[in-house]
matplotlib code that plots the C-alpha trace (Angstrom):
import matplotlib.pyplot as plt

x = [98.2, 99.5, 102.2, 103.2, 103.6, 105.7, 107.8, 108.4, 109.1, 111.7, 113.5, 113.7, 115.0, 117.5, 118.7, 118.8, 121.3, 123.5, 123.7, 127.0, 126.5, 126.4, 125.3, 121.4, 120.6, 117.2, 117.8, 114.4, 115.5, 119.0, 121.7, 121.8, 125.5, 127.0, 129.5, 126.3, 128.3, 127.1, 128.7, 128.7, 127.7, 130.3, 130.6, 129.6, 130.2, 127.0, 125.4, 121.8, 122.7, 125.7, 126.0, 127.6, 128.7, 125.2, 123.5, 125.7, 124.7, 121.0, 118.8, 116.2, 118.2, 117.2, 119.7, 118.3, 118.9, 122.4, 123.7, 124.2, 126.8, 125.4, 125.8, 123.8, 121.0, 120.8, 120.1, 117.0, 114.7, 116.1, 116.0, 112.4, 111.7, 113.4, 111.4, 108.2, 108.9, 110.3, 107.3, 104.9, 106.1, 106.5, 103.0, 101.5, 103.2, 102.8, 99.0, 98.5, 100.3, 98.6, 95.0, 93.1, 93.8, 92.3, 89.2, 88.8, 89.2, 86.5, 84.1, 84.4, 83.9, 80.7, 79.1, 77.6, 76.6, 73.3, 74.4, 75.1, 78.7, 81.2, 82.0, 85.5, 88.2, 87.8, 84.0, 84.5, 87.0, 84.8, 81.8, 83.8, 85.1, 81.7, 79.9, 82.4, 85.4, 89.0, 88.0, 86.0, 89.4, 90.5, 87.3, 88.7, 92.3, 93.0, 91.9, 93.5, 96.8, 96.7, 95.6, 98.3, 100.9, 99.7, 99.3, 102.6, 104.3, 102.7, 103.5, 107.1, 107.8, 106.1, 107.9, 111.3, 110.8, 109.3, 112.2, 114.8, 113.1, 112.7, 116.5, 117.5, 114.9, 113.7, 115.2, 113.9, 116.6, 115.0, 115.2, 112.4, 110.2, 111.1, 110.1, 106.8, 105.9, 107.1, 104.8, 101.7, 102.0, 102.2, 99.3, 97.3, 98.2, 97.5, 94.2, 92.6, 93.6, 93.0, 89.5, 88.0, 90.4, 89.3, 85.6, 85.6, 87.5, 85.3, 82.2, 83.7, 84.8, 81.5, 79.3, 78.3, 75.2, 73.5, 73.6, 71.2, 69.0, 68.5, 69.8, 71.7, 69.7, 73.0, 73.7, 72.3, 69.8, 71.0, 74.4, 76.5, 79.3, 80.8, 84.2, 86.0, 85.1, 81.3, 81.5, 82.9, 80.3, 77.6, 78.7, 79.0, 75.5, 73.5, 75.5, 77.1, 80.7, 81.2, 80.4, 83.2, 85.8, 84.2, 82.3, 84.3, 87.2, 87.3, 87.4, 90.1, 92.2, 91.7, 93.0, 95.9, 97.7, 98.5, 99.0, 101.8, 103.4, 103.8, 104.7, 107.7, 109.1, 109.0, 110.6, 113.2, 114.2, 114.5, 116.6, 119.3, 119.1, 121.6, 119.1, 119.8, 123.3, 122.2, 119.3, 121.3, 120.2, 117.5, 115.8, 115.8, 113.6, 111.3, 111.1, 111.1, 108.4, 106.2, 106.7, 106.0, 102.8, 101.8, 102.7, 100.3, 97.4, 96.9, 96.1, 94.0, 92.3, 88.9, 89.1, 89.3, 86.2, 84.1, 85.5, 84.6, 81.1, 80.5, 81.9, 79.8, 76.6, 74.9, 72.1, 70.5, 71.5, 69.1, 67.4, 67.2, 64.7, 67.6, 70.0, 73.4, 74.7, 77.3, 80.5, 79.6, 76.3, 78.3, 80.7, 78.0, 76.2, 79.5, 80.0, 76.6, 76.7, 79.9, 81.8, 85.3, 86.2, 84.0, 86.2, 88.9, 86.7, 88.7, 91.9, 93.7, 93.6, 94.5, 97.6, 98.5, 97.8, 99.7, 102.9, 103.0, 102.2, 104.5, 107.3, 107.2, 106.6, 109.8, 111.9, 110.8, 111.4, 114.9, 115.8, 114.3, 116.4, 119.5, 118.6, 117.6, 120.4, 123.4, 125.7, 125.1, 126.2]
y = [113.7, 110.3, 111.0, 114.1, 112.1, 109.6, 112.0, 114.0, 110.7, 109.7, 113.0, 112.5, 109.0, 110.3, 113.0, 110.6, 108.4, 111.2, 112.0, 111.0, 108.3, 109.9, 113.2, 112.9, 115.9, 117.7, 121.2, 120.7, 117.9, 116.4, 115.1, 111.3, 110.8, 107.3, 108.9, 110.4, 113.6, 117.1, 118.0, 121.5, 122.6, 125.0, 125.7, 129.4, 131.7, 133.4, 133.9, 133.3, 130.1, 128.5, 124.8, 123.0, 119.3, 118.2, 119.8, 117.9, 114.8, 115.4, 113.5, 114.9, 117.8, 119.1, 120.7, 124.1, 124.6, 123.0, 125.5, 128.1, 130.5, 134.0, 133.1, 130.1, 131.9, 134.5, 131.5, 130.6, 132.1, 130.1, 127.0, 127.6, 128.0, 125.0, 123.0, 124.5, 123.3, 119.8, 119.3, 120.3, 117.8, 115.2, 115.6, 115.5, 112.3, 110.7, 111.2, 110.1, 106.8, 105.9, 107.2, 103.9, 103.1, 106.5, 105.8, 102.4, 104.0, 106.8, 104.2, 102.1, 105.2, 106.3, 102.8, 100.1, 96.4, 94.6, 94.0, 97.7, 97.0, 98.6, 96.2, 94.4, 95.8, 92.8, 93.4, 97.3, 96.6, 94.2, 96.7, 99.6, 97.8, 96.4, 99.7, 102.1, 100.3, 101.4, 105.1, 104.7, 104.1, 107.7, 109.7, 113.1, 112.3, 115.4, 118.1, 116.0, 115.9, 119.7, 120.4, 118.2, 119.9, 123.2, 121.5, 120.0, 123.2, 125.1, 122.4, 121.7, 125.5, 126.4, 123.8, 124.7, 128.4, 128.1, 125.7, 128.1, 130.9, 129.2, 128.2, 131.8, 133.8, 131.4, 130.1, 126.5, 124.0, 120.9, 120.4, 117.7, 120.3, 122.9, 120.3, 119.6, 123.3, 123.8, 120.7, 122.3, 125.4, 123.8, 121.7, 124.6, 126.9, 124.2, 123.3, 126.0, 124.4, 120.9, 121.3, 122.5, 120.0, 117.1, 118.3, 117.8, 114.7, 113.1, 114.0, 112.5, 109.3, 108.8, 109.1, 105.8, 104.3, 104.1, 107.8, 108.2, 105.8, 107.8, 105.1, 107.4, 110.2, 112.1, 112.7, 114.9, 112.8, 112.3, 114.1, 112.2, 114.5, 114.6, 115.7, 117.8, 121.0, 120.0, 118.8, 122.1, 124.2, 122.0, 122.8, 126.4, 126.6, 124.3, 125.1, 128.5, 129.6, 129.5, 126.0, 125.0, 126.6, 126.1, 122.9, 120.6, 123.2, 123.0, 119.1, 119.4, 121.8, 119.3, 116.4, 118.2, 119.9, 116.6, 114.8, 117.0, 117.5, 113.7, 113.5, 115.7, 114.7, 111.0, 111.6, 114.0, 111.6, 108.7, 110.6, 111.1, 107.6, 105.0, 103.3, 106.1, 104.8, 101.2, 101.7, 103.9, 107.2, 105.9, 103.3, 105.6, 108.2, 105.5, 103.7, 106.5, 108.3, 105.2, 105.0, 108.7, 108.3, 105.5, 107.4, 110.4, 108.4, 105.7, 108.2, 110.6, 108.3, 108.4, 112.0, 111.4, 109.3, 111.9, 114.6, 112.3, 111.9, 115.5, 116.6, 114.0, 115.5, 118.1, 120.7, 123.0, 126.6, 128.4, 125.2, 125.5, 122.4, 119.9, 120.2, 118.8, 116.4, 117.9, 116.3, 115.4, 113.8, 111.8, 110.7, 109.5, 107.7, 106.0, 104.8, 103.5, 101.7, 99.9, 100.9, 102.0, 99.6, 101.5, 104.5, 102.4, 101.4, 101.5, 101.9, 99.1, 100.8, 104.0, 102.8, 101.3, 104.5, 106.4, 104.2, 104.4, 108.1, 109.4, 107.0, 108.3, 112.0, 112.2, 110.2, 112.6, 115.4, 114.4, 114.0, 117.4, 119.1, 117.6, 119.0, 122.5, 122.9, 120.9, 123.5, 122.6, 119.2]
z = [-55.6, -55.0, -57.8, -55.8, -52.6, -54.1, -55.8, -52.6, -50.9, -53.6, -53.1, -49.5, -49.7, -52.4, -50.0, -47.1, -49.0, -49.3, -45.6, -43.8, -41.1, -37.5, -38.9, -39.2, -37.2, -36.3, -35.3, -33.3, -31.3, -31.4, -33.5, -33.9, -33.5, -32.5, -30.1, -28.3, -28.2, -29.4, -32.9, -33.9, -30.2, -29.1, -25.4, -24.4, -21.7, -22.3, -18.9, -20.2, -22.1, -20.5, -20.9, -17.9, -17.5, -16.0, -18.8, -21.4, -19.8, -19.7, -22.0, -24.4, -25.7, -28.9, -31.4, -31.2, -27.6, -27.7, -30.2, -27.6, -29.0, -30.0, -33.6, -33.3, -31.3, -34.2, -36.5, -34.4, -37.0, -39.9, -37.5, -36.9, -40.6, -41.3, -38.7, -40.1, -43.7, -42.5, -40.2, -43.0, -45.5, -42.9, -41.5, -45.1, -46.2, -42.6, -42.7, -46.2, -45.7, -42.5, -43.6, -44.1, -40.3, -39.6, -41.4, -39.7, -36.3, -37.1, -38.3, -35.1, -33.0, -34.6, -35.6, -33.8, -34.5, -34.0, -30.3, -29.8, -29.7, -32.4, -35.2, -35.3, -37.6, -39.9, -40.5, -40.8, -43.5, -45.4, -45.1, -46.4, -49.2, -50.2, -50.0, -51.0, -52.4, -52.1, -52.3, -49.0, -47.1, -48.2, -47.7, -46.6, -47.1, -49.4, -47.0, -44.1, -45.9, -46.6, -43.1, -41.5, -43.7, -41.9, -38.6, -38.3, -39.5, -36.6, -34.1, -35.0, -35.6, -32.3, -30.3, -31.9, -31.2, -27.7, -26.5, -27.7, -26.0, -22.7, -23.0, -23.2, -21.2, -18.5, -15.3, -15.9, -15.5, -16.4, -20.2, -20.1, -18.4, -21.2, -23.8, -22.1, -22.0, -25.7, -26.4, -24.6, -26.3, -29.8, -29.1, -27.8, -30.8, -33.4, -32.0, -33.9, -37.3, -36.1, -35.1, -38.4, -40.3, -38.3, -38.5, -42.2, -42.1, -39.5, -41.4, -44.7, -42.9, -40.9, -44.0, -45.6, -47.5, -43.9, -43.5, -46.4, -45.0, -41.7, -39.3, -37.2, -35.9, -35.0, -38.6, -41.0, -43.2, -46.8, -46.0, -48.5, -49.6, -52.9, -51.6, -48.7, -50.3, -50.6, -47.2, -45.8, -47.8, -46.3, -43.0, -43.5, -45.1, -42.7, -39.6, -40.1, -40.3, -36.6, -36.4, -38.9, -36.7, -33.2, -33.2, -31.1, -30.6, -26.8, -26.7, -29.4, -27.1, -24.2, -26.3, -28.0, -25.0, -23.2, -26.5, -27.6, -24.3, -24.1, -27.8, -28.0, -24.7, -25.5, -28.8, -27.4, -24.5, -26.8, -29.1, -26.5, -25.1, -25.9, -28.2, -30.7, -31.1, -31.4, -33.9, -36.3, -37.9, -40.1, -37.8, -34.9, -36.0, -37.5, -34.2, -31.9, -34.0, -33.7, -29.9, -29.3, -31.5, -29.3, -26.1, -27.0, -28.1, -25.4, -22.5, -24.6, -26.8, -24.6, -25.3, -29.0, -28.9, -27.2, -29.6, -32.7, -31.5, -30.6, -34.0, -36.1, -34.6, -37.1, -36.6, -39.1, -38.9, -36.6, -35.4, -31.6, -31.5, -31.9, -29.0, -29.6, -26.9, -24.8, -24.2, -20.6, -21.9, -24.5, -21.9, -19.7, -22.6, -23.6, -20.2, -19.5, -22.9, -22.4, -19.2, -19.4, -22.1, -24.5, -24.4, -26.1, -29.1, -32.3, -30.4, -32.4, -35.9, -34.2, -32.8, -36.1, -37.8, -35.1, -35.5, -39.1, -39.4, -36.7, -37.8, -41.1, -40.0, -38.0, -40.6, -43.1, -40.8, -40.2, -43.7, -44.5, -41.7, -43.1, -46.5, -45.3, -42.7, -43.8, -42.3, -38.7, -39.1]

ax = plt.figure().add_subplot(projection="3d")
ax.plot(x, y, z, "-o")
ax.set_aspect("equal")
plt.show()
């Protein structure tokens, strides 16, 4: 798998080197162009999709919306397909590169030290390495990379298609608002895939030698999984099929909707700012992707903590004696234990992971879009 990721990364880098300066373009968002103009964007008199001077000066305009002619609009399906494939590859590579930080964050969220407080990042790293070795940092990475490929494909394609549709069929004038609506819809739809993927990922990351010793009554005793498939099979066997797809679904939706509204708006706005010209076609998606990742995670991180604790809980199928803690109960317990500060336990590795993951995701996305749709440059 690592060799495959490296091969894809090398292909992406080789393709990137062949791109002309000033022509890195994402049909989903924008075109990084030193002149900050809109290359390949023909003006149209089409009543539903006219572009006036105020529209041209607006920030955060993505390529799909700017290509306003009837011919370009007819290419929206191929643009969405390109966005789907680019997002898929970018998402898989991005999450794989940053995965150890995600493991550290999950461990911090579900573990507690002798004083009842979560362990430091340094002590967590040492503990994982001593008990599980290097593979311990990558528990659940396979299913997460596969899942993220699908998730990012859904998110980027939904975002692209929704923005194009709003541009043609709605009376919304604000492009930032259209980006936000597109982000909300992409977060909502992808939640139905995110929830089961992250359920398996969290169970894999949360397991350790302490699990078998029954030191955490929220975890199924002795639940040490061989791999992601074994974990998924155990969930289905012990908790039922419905648990695999619905355990933690609502809290996932609550997190994903604001997250991706912020995510796509921040990246879109930064991409049309003067900083894009200053940073250049390669540094811009890396930096803007990292900033978009931070922007989406900081306000929604407390929701992620509650979601992680909810999904790490297990109960035998048909066992009504053990009541799983509700999100409100978990929230109350976290607050009573550590106050507001407790809702940000594990934030540091999560932000490190977000910066790396989303920087790589958007950079690969831009490279792939150039490869798949060079004709729009």
